[in-house]
C-alpha positions as protocol buffer text, in pm:
chain_id: "A"
residue {
  index: 1
  type: UNK
  ca { x: 245 y: 3529 z: -1009 }
}
residue {
  index: 2
  type: UNK
  ca { x: 379 y: 3180 z: -936 }
}
residue {
  index: 3
  type: UNK
  ca { x: 627 y: 3175 z: -648 }
}
residue {
  index: 4
  type: UNK
  ca { x: 704 y: 2802 z: -637 }
}
residue {
  index: 5
  type: UNK
  ca { x: 594 y: 2468 z: -783 }
}
residue {
  index: 6
  type: UNK
  ca { x: 642 y: 2121 z: -638 }
}
residue {
  index: 7
  type: UNK
  ca { x: 522 y: 1765 z: -694 }
}
residue {
  index: 8
  type: UNK
  ca { x: 401 y: 1565 z: -399 }
}
residue {
  index: 9
  type: UNK
  ca { x: 697 y: 1330 z: -321 }
}
residue {
  index: 10
  type: UNK
  ca { x: 470 y: 1027 z: -285 }
}
residue {
  index: 11
  type: UNK
  ca { x: 169 y: 1099 z: -505 }
}
residue {
  index: 12
  type: UNK
  ca { x: 348 y: 1212 z: -820 }
}
residue {
  index: 13
  type: UNK
  ca { x: 30 y: 1312 z: -1003 }
}
residue {
  index: 14
  type: UNK
  ca { x: -28 y: 1593 z: -751 }
}
residue {
  index: 15
  type: UNK
  ca { x: 140 y: 1916 z: -859 }
}
residue {
  index: 16
  type: UNK
  ca { x: 126 y: 2220 z: -628 }
}
residue {
  index: 17
  type: UNK
  ca { x: 165 y: 2580 z: -742 }
}
residue {
  index: 18
  type: UNK
  ca { x: 218 y: 2851 z: -483 }
}
residue {
  index: 19
  type: UNK
  ca { x: 97 y: 3184 z: -618 }
}
residue {
  index: 20
  type: UNK
  ca { x: 54 y: 3532 z: -479 }
}
residue {
  index: 21
  type: UNK
  ca { x: -309 y: 3443 z: -412 }
}
residue {
  index: 22
  type: UNK
  ca { x: -254 y: 3104 z: -247 }
}
residue {
  index: 23
  type: UNK
  ca { x: -197 y: 2739 z: -335 }
}
residue {
  index: 24
  type: UNK
  ca { x: -343 y: 2558 z: -635 }
}
residue {
  index: 25
  type: UNK
  ca { x: -340 y: 2183 z: -696 }
}
residue {
  index: 26
  type: UNK
  ca { x: -339 y: 1997 z: -1027 }
}
residue {
  index: 27
  type: UNK
  ca { x: -390 y: 1623 z: -1053 }
}
residue {
  index: 28
  type: UNK
  ca { x: -384 y: 1599 z: -1432 }
}
residue {
  index: 29
  type: UNK
  ca { x: -35 y: 1720 z: -1524 }
}
residue {
  index: 30
  type: UNK
  ca { x: -112 y: 2093 z: -1507 }
}
residue {
  index: 31
  type: UNK
  ca { x: -415 y: 2083 z: -1739 }
}
residue {
  index: 32
  type: UNK
  ca { x: -660 y: 2202 z: -1473 }
}
residue {
  index: 33
  type: UNK
  ca { x: -610 y: 2359 z: -1131 }
}
residue {
  index: 34
  type: UNK
  ca { x: -808 y: 2368 z: -807 }
}
residue {
  index: 35
  type: UNK
  ca { x: -757 y: 2632 z: -537 }
}
residue {
  index: 36
  type: UNK
  ca { x: -688 y: 2454 z: -206 }
}
residue {
  index: 37
  type: UNK
  ca { x: -564 y: 2738 z: 16 }
}
residue {
  index: 38
  type: UNK
  ca { x: -624 y: 3112 z: 9 }
}
residue {
  index: 39
  type: UNK
  ca { x: -461 y: 3286 z: 306 }
}
residue {
  index: 40
  type: UNK
  ca { x: -553 y: 3631 z: 423 }
}
residue {
  index: 41
  type: UNK
  ca { x: -358 y: 3880 z: 214 }
}
residue {
  index: 42
  type: UNK
  ca { x: -137 y: 3819 z: -88 }
}
residue {
  index: 43
  type: UNK
  ca { x: 192 y: 3631 z: -78 }
}
residue {
  index: 44
  type: UNK
  ca { x: 406 y: 3888 z: -253 }
}
residue {
  index: 45
  type: UNK
  ca { x: 729 y: 3769 z: -91 }
}
residue {
  index: 46
  type: UNK
  ca { x: 901 y: 3433 z: -127 }
}
residue {
  index: 47
  type: UNK
  ca { x: 705 y: 3117 z: -42 }
}
residue {
  index: 48
  type: UNK
  ca { x: 833 y: 2764 z: 8 }
}
residue {
  index: 49
  type: UNK
  ca { x: 659 y: 2428 z: 40 }
}
residue {
  index: 50
  type: UNK
  ca { x: 824 y: 2177 z: 269 }
}
residue {
  index: 51
  type: UNK
  ca { x: 707 y: 1812 z: 273 }
}
residue {
  index: 52
  type: UNK
  ca { x: 763 y: 1608 z: 589 }
}
residue {
  index: 53
  type: UNK
  ca { x: 998 y: 1314 z: 506 }
}
residue {
  index: 54
  type: UNK
  ca { x: 836 y: 1113 z: 786 }
}
residue {
  index: 55
  type: UNK
  ca { x: 488 y: 1167 z: 639 }
}
residue {
  index: 56
  type: UNK
  ca { x: 467 y: 1347 z: 301 }
}
residue {
  index: 57
  type: UNK
  ca { x: 98 y: 1429 z: 352 }
}
residue {
  index: 58
  type: UNK
  ca { x: 212 y: 1663 z: 627 }
}
residue {
  index: 59
  type: UNK
  ca { x: 361 y: 1985 z: 492 }
}
residue {
  index: 60
  type: UNK
  ca { x: 443 y: 2345 z: 574 }
}
residue {
  index: 61
  type: UNK
  ca { x: 417 y: 2666 z: 377 }
}
residue {
  index: 62
  type: UNK
  ca { x: 684 y: 2922 z: 470 }
}
residue {
  index: 63
  type: UNK
  ca { x: 572 y: 3266 z: 352 }
}
residue {
  index: 64
  type: UNK
  ca { x: 803 y: 3525 z: 507 }
}
residue {
  index: 65
  type: UNK
  ca { x: 553 y: 3684 z: 747 }
}
residue {
  index: 66
  type: UNK
  ca { x: 354 y: 3364 z: 810 }
}
residue {
  index: 67
  type: UNK
  ca { x: 404 y: 2993 z: 870 }
}
residue {
  index: 68
  type: UNK
  ca { x: 121 y: 2754 z: 779 }
}
residue {
  index: 69
  type: UNK
  ca { x: 84 y: 2382 z: 846 }
}
residue {
  index: 70
  type: UNK
  ca { x: -129 y: 2114 z: 678 }
}
residue {
  index: 71
  type: UNK
  ca { x: -181 y: 1752 z: 780 }
}
residue {
  index: 72
  type: UNK
  ca { x: -394 y: 1639 z: 483 }
}
residue {
  index: 73
  type: UNK
  ca { x: -174 y: 1701 z: 178 }
}
residue {
  index: 74
  type: UNK
  ca { x: -263 y: 2068 z: 157 }
}
residue {
  index: 75
  type: UNK
  ca { x: -642 y: 2051 z: 170 }
}
residue {
  index: 76
  type: UNK
  ca { x: -672 y: 2240 z: 500 }
}
residue {
  index: 77
  type: UNK
  ca { x: -423 y: 2468 z: 672 }
}
residue {
  index: 78
  type: UNK
  ca { x: -359 y: 2623 z: 1010 }
}
residue {
  index: 79
  type: UNK
  ca { x: -145 y: 2925 z: 1100 }
}
residue {
  index: 80
  type: UNK
  ca { x: 127 y: 2808 z: 1342 }
}
residue {
  index: 81
  type: UNK
  ca { x: 356 y: 3109 z: 1307 }
}
residue {
  index: 82
  type: UNK
  ca { x: 176 y: 3329 z: 1556 }
}
residue {
  index: 83
  type: UNK
  ca { x: 327 y: 3139 z: 1848 }
}
residue {
  index: 84
  type: UNK
  ca { x: 673 y: 3281 z: 1776 }
}
residue {
  index: 85
  type: UNK
  ca { x: 797 y: 3593 z: 1954 }
}
residue {
  index: 86
  type: UNK
  ca { x: 739 y: 3921 z: 1774 }
}
residue {
  index: 87
  type: UNK
  ca { x: 586 y: 3766 z: 1460 }
}
residue {
  index: 88
  type: UNK
  ca { x: 932 y: 3726 z: 1306 }
}
residue {
  index: 89
  type: UNK
  ca { x: 1025 y: 3705 z: 941 }
}
residue {
  index: 90
  type: UNK
  ca { x: 1029 y: 3334 z: 850 }
}
residue {
  index: 91
  type: UNK
  ca { x: 1323 y: 3226 z: 634 }
}
residue {
  index: 92
  type: UNK
  ca { x: 1319 y: 2846 z: 612 }
}
residue {
  index: 93
  type: UNK
  ca { x: 1221 y: 2523 z: 784 }
}
residue {
  index: 94
  type: UNK
  ca { x: 1391 y: 2184 z: 833 }
}
residue {
  index: 95
  type: UNK
  ca { x: 1271 y: 1848 z: 964 }
}
residue {
  index: 96
  type: UNK
  ca { x: 1475 y: 1653 z: 1215 }
}
residue {
  index: 97
  type: UNK
  ca { x: 1569 y: 1324 z: 1038 }
}
residue {
  index: 98
  type: UNK
  ca { x: 1588 y: 1136 z: 1370 }
}
residue {
  index: 99
  type: UNK
  ca { x: 1298 y: 1287 z: 1566 }
}
residue {
  index: 100
  type: UNK
  ca { x: 964 y: 1299 z: 1377 }
}
residue {
  index: 101
  type: UNK
  ca { x: 821 y: 1533 z: 1641 }
}
residue {
  index: 102
  type: UNK
  ca { x: 1077 y: 1810 z: 1586 }
}
residue {
  index: 103
  type: UNK
  ca { x: 1083 y: 2084 z: 1323 }
}
residue {
  index: 104
  type: UNK
  ca { x: 1336 y: 2367 z: 1315 }
}
residue {
  index: 105
  type: UNK
  ca { x: 1231 y: 2713 z: 1196 }
}
residue {
  index: 106
  type: UNK
  ca { x: 1476 y: 2990 z: 1107 }
}
residue {
  index: 107
  type: UNK
  ca { x: 1366 y: 3348 z: 1157 }
}
residue {
  index: 108
  type: UNK
  ca { x: 1523 y: 3691 z: 1190 }
}
residue {
  index: 109
  type: UNK
  ca { x: 1526 y: 3627 z: 1565 }
}
residue {
  index: 110
  type: UNK
  ca { x: 1719 y: 3300 z: 1541 }
}
residue {
  index: 111
  type: UNK
  ca { x: 1638 y: 2929 z: 1521 }
}
residue {
  index: 112
  type: UNK
  ca { x: 1331 y: 2786 z: 1691 }
}
residue {
  index: 113
  type: UNK
  ca { x: 1233 y: 2426 z: 1756 }
}
residue {
  index: 114
  type: UNK
  ca { x: 867 y: 2357 z: 1683 }
}
residue {
  index: 115
  type: UNK
  ca { x: 759 y: 2046 z: 1877 }
}
residue {
  index: 116
  type: UNK
  ca { x: 460 y: 1862 z: 1739 }
}
residue {
  index: 117
  type: UNK
  ca { x: 295 y: 1520 z: 1727 }
}
residue {
  index: 118
  type: UNK
  ca { x: 410 y: 1358 z: 1399 }
}
residue {
  index: 119
  type: UNK
  ca { x: 154 y: 1328 z: 1120 }
}
residue {
  index: 120
  type: UNK
  ca { x: -128 y: 1487 z: 1323 }
}
residue {
  index: 121
  type: UNK
  ca { x: -236 y: 1836 z: 1223 }
}
residue {
  index: 122
  type: UNK
  ca { x: -583 y: 1979 z: 1188 }
}
residue {
  index: 123
  type: UNK
  ca { x: -747 y: 2318 z: 1173 }
}
residue {
  index: 124
  type: UNK
  ca { x: -828 y: 2444 z: 1523 }
}
residue {
  index: 125
  type: UNK
  ca { x: -655 y: 2133 z: 1662 }
}
residue {
  index: 126
  type: UNK
  ca { x: -955 y: 1910 z: 1599 }
}
residue {
  index: 127
  type: UNK
  ca { x: -914 y: 1537 z: 1548 }
}
residue {
  index: 128
  type: UNK
  ca { x: -1048 y: 1418 z: 1214 }
}
residue {
  index: 129
  type: UNK
  ca { x: -1165 y: 1057 z: 1197 }
}
residue {
  index: 130
  type: UNK
  ca { x: -1137 y: 915 z: 845 }
}
residue {
  index: 131
  type: UNK
  ca { x: -1465 y: 843 z: 673 }
}
residue {
  index: 132
  type: UNK
  ca { x: -1334 y: 563 z: 452 }
}
residue {
  index: 133
  type: UNK
  ca { x: -1132 y: 245 z: 478 }
}
residue {
  index: 134
  type: UNK
  ca { x: -798 y: 300 z: 304 }
}
residue {
  index: 135
  type: UNK
  ca { x: -445 y: 165 z: 271 }
}
residue {
  index: 136
  type: UNK
  ca { x: -198 y: 432 z: 158 }
}
residue {
  index: 137
  type: UNK
  ca { x: 119 y: 380 z: -49 }
}
residue {
  index: 138
  type: UNK
  ca { x: 423 y: 309 z: 165 }
}
residue {
  index: 139
  type: UNK
  ca { x: 699 y: 567 z: 187 }
}
residue {
  index: 140
  type: UNK
  ca { x: 973 y: 552 z: 79 }
}
residue {
  index: 141
  type: UNK
  ca { x: 928 y: 303 z: -201 }
}
residue {
  index: 142
  type: UNK
  ca { x: 1170 y: 149 z: -300 }
}
residue {
  index: 143
  type: UNK
  ca { x: 1312 y: 133 z: 52 }
}
residue {
  index: 144
  type: UNK
  ca { x: 1613 y: 31 z: 257 }
}
residue {
  index: 145
  type: UNK
  ca { x: 1632 y: -31 z: 547 }
}
residue {
  index: 146
  type: UNK
  ca { x: 1272 y: 55 z: 650 }
}
residue {
  index: 147
  type: UNK
  ca { x: 949 y: 194 z: 512 }
}
residue {
  index: 148
  type: UNK
  ca { x: 638 y: 354 z: 661 }
}
residue {
  index: 149
  type: UNK
  ca { x: 293 y: 204 z: 603 }
}
residue {
  index: 150
  type: UNK
  ca { x: -24 y: 399 z: 678 }
}
residue {
  index: 151
  type: UNK
  ca { x: -389 y: 293 z: 685 }
}
residue {
  index: 152
  type: UNK
  ca { x: -717 y: 445 z: 799 }
}
residue {
  index: 153
  type: UNK
  ca { x: -1023 y: 294 z: 963 }
}
residue {
  index: 154
  type: UNK
  ca { x: -1366 y: 462 z: 980 }
}
residue {
  index: 155
  type: UNK
  ca { x: -1449 y: 251 z: 1285 }
}
residue {
  index: 156
  type: UNK
  ca { x: -1279 y: 9 z: 1523 }
}
residue {
  index: 157
  type: UNK
  ca { x: -1246 y: -351 z: 1413 }
}
residue {
  index: 158
  type: UNK
  ca { x: -1037 y: -665 z: 1375 }
}
residue {
  index: 159
  type: UNK
  ca { x: -740 y: -582 z: 1154 }
}
residue {
  index: 160
  type: UNK
  ca { x: -482 y: -798 z: 979 }
}
residue {
  index: 161
  type: UNK
  ca { x: -194 y: -634 z: 795 }
}
residue {
  index: 162
  type: UNK
  ca { x: 56 y: -878 z: 645 }
}
residue {
  index: 163
  type: UNK
  ca { x: 336 y: -887 z: 387 }
}
residue {
  index: 164
  type: UNK
  ca { x: 350 y: -1150 z: 110 }
}
residue {
  index: 165
  type: UNK
  ca { x: 611 y: -1250 z: -144 }
}
residue {
  index: 166
  type: UNK
  ca { x: 551 y: -1296 z: -517 }
}
residue {
  index: 167
  type: UNK
  ca { x: 449 y: -1660 z: -459 }
}
residue {
  index: 168
  type: UNK
  ca { x: 166 y: -1549 z: -231 }
}
residue {
  index: 169
  type: UNK
  ca { x: 339 y: -1674 z: 85 }
}
residue {
  index: 170
  type: UNK
  ca { x: 300 y: -1465 z: 397 }
}
residue {
  index: 171
  type: UNK
  ca { x: 641 y: -1355 z: 520 }
}
residue {
  index: 172
  type: UNK
  ca { x: 550 y: -1106 z: 795 }
}
residue {
  index: 173
  type: UNK
  ca { x: 248 y: -1011 z: 1005 }
}
residue {
  index: 174
  type: UNK
  ca { x: 257 y: -643 z: 1099 }
}
residue {
  index: 175
  type: UNK
  ca { x: -81 y: -600 z: 1269 }
}
residue {
  index: 176
  type: UNK
  ca { x: -322 y: -859 z: 1402 }
}
residue {
  index: 177
  type: UNK
  ca { x: -604 y: -767 z: 1636 }
}
residue {
  index: 178
  type: UNK
  ca { x: -852 y: -495 z: 1720 }
}
residue {
  index: 179
  type: UNK
  ca { x: -754 y: -143 z: 1615 }
}
residue {
  index: 180
  type: UNK
  ca { x: -929 y: 183 z: 1695 }
}
residue {
  index: 181
  type: UNK
  ca { x: -1088 y: 409 z: 1435 }
}
residue {
  index: 182
  type: UNK
  ca { x: -856 y: 670 z: 1288 }
}
residue {
  index: 183
  type: UNK
  ca { x: -526 y: 696 z: 1106 }
}
residue {
  index: 184
  type: UNK
  ca { x: -256 y: 441 z: 1183 }
}
residue {
  index: 185
  type: UNK
  ca { x: 116 y: 448 z: 1100 }
}
residue {
  index: 186
  type: UNK
  ca { x: 384 y: 183 z: 1141 }
}
residue {
  index: 187
  type: UNK
  ca { x: 729 y: 98 z: 1010 }
}
residue {
  index: 188
  type: UNK
  ca { x: 850 y: -228 z: 857 }
}
residue {
  index: 189
  type: UNK
  ca { x: 1223 y: -304 z: 843 }
}
residue {
  index: 190
  type: UNK
  ca { x: 1212 y: -579 z: 577 }
}
residue {
  index: 191
  type: UNK
  ca { x: 1246 y: -868 z: 823 }
}
residue {
  index: 192
  type: UNK
  ca { x: 1031 y: -1180 z: 825 }
}
residue {
  index: 193
  type: UNK
  ca { x: 843 y: -1334 z: 1117 }
}
residue {
  index: 194
  type: UNK
  ca { x: 1152 y: -1535 z: 1220 }
}
residue {
  index: 195
  type: UNK
  ca { x: 1364 y: -1221 z: 1249 }
}
residue {
  index: 196
  type: UNK
  ca { x: 1555 y: -1279 z: 927 }
}
residue {
  index: 197
  type: UNK
  ca { x: 1635 y: -1019 z: 662 }
}
residue {
  index: 198
  type: UNK
  ca { x: 1433 y: -1071 z: 348 }
}
residue {
  index: 199
  type: UNK
  ca { x: 1604 y: -1059 z: 10 }
}
residue {
  index: 200
  type: UNK
  ca { x: 1565 y: -770 z: -231 }
}
residue {
  index: 201
  type: UNK
  ca { x: 1255 y: -791 z: -443 }
}
residue {
  index: 202
  type: UNK
  ca { x: 889 y: -709 z: -487 }
}
residue {
  index: 203
  type: UNK
  ca { x: 651 y: -777 z: -199 }
}
residue {
  index: 204
  type: UNK
  ca { x: 285 y: -703 z: -133 }
}
residue {
  index: 205
  type: UNK
  ca { x: 127 y: -572 z: 186 }
}
residue {
  index: 206
  type: UNK
  ca { x: -236 y: -662 z: 242 }
}
residue {
  index: 207
  type: UNK
  ca { x: -487 y: -500 z: 478 }
}
residue {
  index: 208
  type: UNK
  ca { x: -799 y: -692 z: 576 }
}
residue {
  index: 209
  type: UNK
  ca { x: -1075 y: -553 z: 798 }
}
residue {
  index: 210
  type: UNK
  ca { x: -1385 y: -770 z: 808 }
}
residue {
  index: 211
  type: UNK
  ca { x: -1488 y: -825 z: 446 }
}
residue {
  index: 212
  type: UNK
  ca { x: -1275 y: -536 z: 317 }
}
residue {
  index: 213
  type: UNK
  ca { x: -936 y: -612 z: 162 }
}
residue {
  index: 214
  type: UNK
  ca { x: -681 y: -383 z: 1 }
}
residue {
  index: 215
  type: UNK
  ca { x: -335 y: -470 z: -131 }
}
residue {
  index: 216
  type: UNK
  ca { x: -38 y: -258 z: -239 }
}
residue {
  index: 217
  type: UNK
  ca { x: 307 y: -334 z: -378 }
}
residue {
  index: 218
  type: UNK
  ca { x: 644 y: -238 z: -231 }
}
residue {
  index: 219
  type: UNK
  ca { x: 1005 y: -286 z: -340 }
}
residue {
  index: 220
  type: UNK
  ca { x: 1282 y: -382 z: -99 }
}
residue {
  index: 221
  type: UNK
  ca { x: 1639 y: -302 z: -206 }
}
residue {
  index: 222
  type: UNK
  ca { x: 1930 y: -439 z: -2 }
}
């Protein structure tokens, strides 16, 4: 029994299906499915997936009697509902658009505020250091007035993250210097290094760490 289906808002090839037995993920337009989460007991009641607008790889699963949280696009989950008084019936969840650390949960007991560190969630509250160098797609894209850029480092090193126009000219330097290993997140408001608003158009952001280079495209709309 399928309770809900949803595409990942950033990675549109990832389709999630919430069933009575857990969550399944398809990355080939529903041709094949992989089980990514099987909670204890069946989800016979309603279930809802909620993607964090501040970081779409962070999401919640609201399942009436339980509330689960994932910080890696649904690959691992933790039960965060047990902290609420009386194990209430969970109805819905909303993200604060102005405060990335705040999530509001509605239950039969009322409305709760769940405070958390944005974009950091792991099973048993462990910190996971990425094992690969990566530059993720910015979100939102297209964007106005700002967009979030994320990258991961398997070890500390000299980092340069810059934005270039279509002519290959550097228009903004976002990061320059030594960065620690782990996941990094920053926002760019579409301004150049002289503090001027850039015009609408296609730009590229480029991450260089030692001999490793990765580039992605973004679209600014004024």
